[in-house]
Structure formats: C-alpha cells, structure tokens
C-alpha positions as CSV (number, residue, x, y, z in Angstrom):
1,M,38.4,-62.4,52.9
2,Q,38.3,-64.0,49.1
3,I,37.2,-62.1,46.4
4,S,36.1,-63.3,42.8
5,M,36.0,-62.0,39.4
6,D,31.9,-62.2,39.6
7,D,32.2,-60.0,42.6
8,L,34.3,-56.7,40.7
9,E,32.5,-57.4,37.3
10,L,29.7,-58.5,35.0
11,P,28.6,-59.1,31.7
12,C,27.7,-55.7,30.4
13,W,23.4,-56.2,30.2
14,D,23.6,-53.7,26.8
15,C,25.9,-55.8,24.6
16,K,25.0,-59.2,26.8
17,G,29.3,-59.5,26.9
18,T,29.7,-58.9,23.2
19,G,31.4,-55.6,23.7
20,E,29.2,-54.4,20.2
21,V,25.8,-53.5,19.8
22,E,23.8,-52.4,16.6
23,S,23.6,-49.0,15.6
24,D,20.4,-47.3,14.1
25,G,22.1,-48.2,10.8
26,G,22.1,-52.0,11.6
27,K,26.0,-51.3,11.8
28,K,27.6,-53.0,14.9
29,V,29.5,-50.7,17.0
30,Q,31.3,-50.3,20.1
31,C,29.0,-50.3,23.2
32,D,29.2,-47.3,25.1
33,K,28.0,-48.9,28.5
34,C,31.3,-51.2,29.0
35,S,33.7,-49.5,26.4
36,G,33.7,-52.3,24.4
37,T,34.6,-54.4,27.1
38,G,31.7,-56.7,27.5
39,V,31.9,-56.1,30.9
40,V,30.6,-53.8,33.7
41,L,32.3,-53.0,37.2
42,T,30.6,-54.2,40.1
43,T,30.5,-51.4,43.7
44,L,33.1,-53.4,44.6
45,G,35.4,-53.3,41.5
46,Q,34.9,-49.6,40.9
47,T,35.8,-49.3,45.0
48,L,39.1,-51.8,44.5
49,L,40.2,-49.7,40.7
50,A,39.5,-46.2,42.7
51,F,42.0,-47.7,45.6
52,V,44.8,-49.0,43.2
53,K,44.9,-45.9,41.0
54,K,45.5,-43.8,44.2
55,H,48.1,-45.9,45.0
56,L,49.9,-46.2,42.1
57,K,50.4,-42.5,41.7
C-alpha cells in the first residue's frame, strides 16, 4: 500500500493554503482552521497521526 501526501492532507479551504486570513479589521491573522499551517488533515491523516502519537509515548 502506498500513501501519498494528498491522501494525508489537503490545502485549507478557509485560507486557501496560505495559513493567513483577513480579520474584521482587514489585518492578516493566523488561520484558525489550520493553525497557520495552510493544510488540514484528511481522515487518513488524522488516523495515522493518532497511531504515531500512541506508539511514540
């Protein structure tokens, strides 16, 4: 089984992958949806992350 990055994460739909959104005052602030990373995890990405965290403790 091969897993690509597209299977694990997608560009954030709120900030369009930039990691920043405009606040009400027009100032650029960190995107809350992706925490400024510009990507959001897919279900598979969340599952893999949980597995790794569980076994690295």
